[in-house]
N, C-alpha and C positions, 0 to 999 in steps of 0.2 A: 505493499500499500504507500501511497505517497504523500508526505507530510508536505502541508504548504502552510507559508506565513506573510501574511501580506505588509507592505508599508507604503508611505505616502500621505496616509490622508492628512487631515489639520482644517484650522478654520481660515476661509478664506471669504473675501469680499465676493460677490456677485460681480460677474464679468471676467473674474479671475481664473485661473486654469491650476489642476493639479495633475500627476502622473502619480498613479497607485502600480504598486509592484506587487508580485507573487510569486517569491521563490519557493520552487519546488525540492524537495530532497526524500531520499529513499529509494525513490525508483526511477528510471529514463521516462521523465516527462512527456516526451516527444509521442509516447504509444500512448496516451490518453486524449479524452477528450476535455477542452477546458472550457470554464465559463464564469464571467461575472454576474454575483447577483448583487441586489441592495436589498436593506428593509428599512426602512423608517419608523418612527415611534407609532406604536399602536396599528401598524399596516403588515401585510403578509410581504414575505422574501419575494420580491422579485427577479426576472431574469433581465438583464442589461445588453449583454452582449458576449458571444462565444465564437470556440474555433472546434472545428470538425478533427476528429483524429487525425487527419494527413495535415492538420497546419495548415492546410489553405483554404480550405471553406469557413466562411465566418456568416455571422449572423447578428445584428443589431435590432434593437426593439425598433417601434416608430419614436417614441422619444428620445433614442439614445443617436438616432441616425444624423449624422452632420456635426455635432457635437463629440461624440465618444470615438476614438479609436483604440483598437483592440492589436498587441503585436505580442510576439514570443521571440524569445533567443533561445533555441534548444542549446545551445553551447553553454550558456548559462544556465539553463533550466530555469529561465524565468518568462513570466507573462506581464504584459503593462496592458496599463487602462488609462490615456489620455485623456481628459476631460477638458474642454474648453468650454469659453461661456457657461461657466458656472451660475444656476441659479438656485434660488434659496431651497424649490422642490426637491435639488438635488441631495438635500442635506440627508443623511441615511448612515447608517454601517454598510462597507463596500465588505463583501466577502469573495475570495476566489473558490474555486470547485474543481474539482477533476472526477472524471468517471471512466475506468478500465470497459474499454468499448472497442469491438470490433467493426462500428458502424462509420462511414464518413458521413454521418449526419451530424449537423449542430445540434445539440441536445440543450431543450430549454426547459423543462422542468425540472425542478429542485430535487425530484425523488429520483432522477436517475443520476442523480451524483453520488458518489460513495466516499468521498476525502473534501476536507474544508476546511479552510483558515478559521484563525481566529477573529479574524474584521479588522477594519480601521474605520474611525470614524471620518467622514467628511461633513463639515457644518460650513454651509455659505449663507454669510449676512447680507441683509439686505441695502 
């Protein structure tokens, strides 16, 4: 099983940018589907963006398109989420997740992932 550690969150003003990182250890994460989720207070955890196992196919939710960019560096076993033009509604704990799968589809349901990081808080002030 792969272990995941997120970093890069913080307090930023609306309009600012952040780059979140997800460092993986334990297994070669290039064989996993990877995803970013977020959970705002009082809300369910929601999918934001993700990679298929092949590291090529990506998917962004409608709210993430245009402002969020997902990338991965297999040599560093690290995945990134660049968030630009941050809005107060982006405030949430952001989690990365990994799924051992043979599929090359992007997995979008939390239940499909079997490894999770501890999360990193992103707070956007207006």
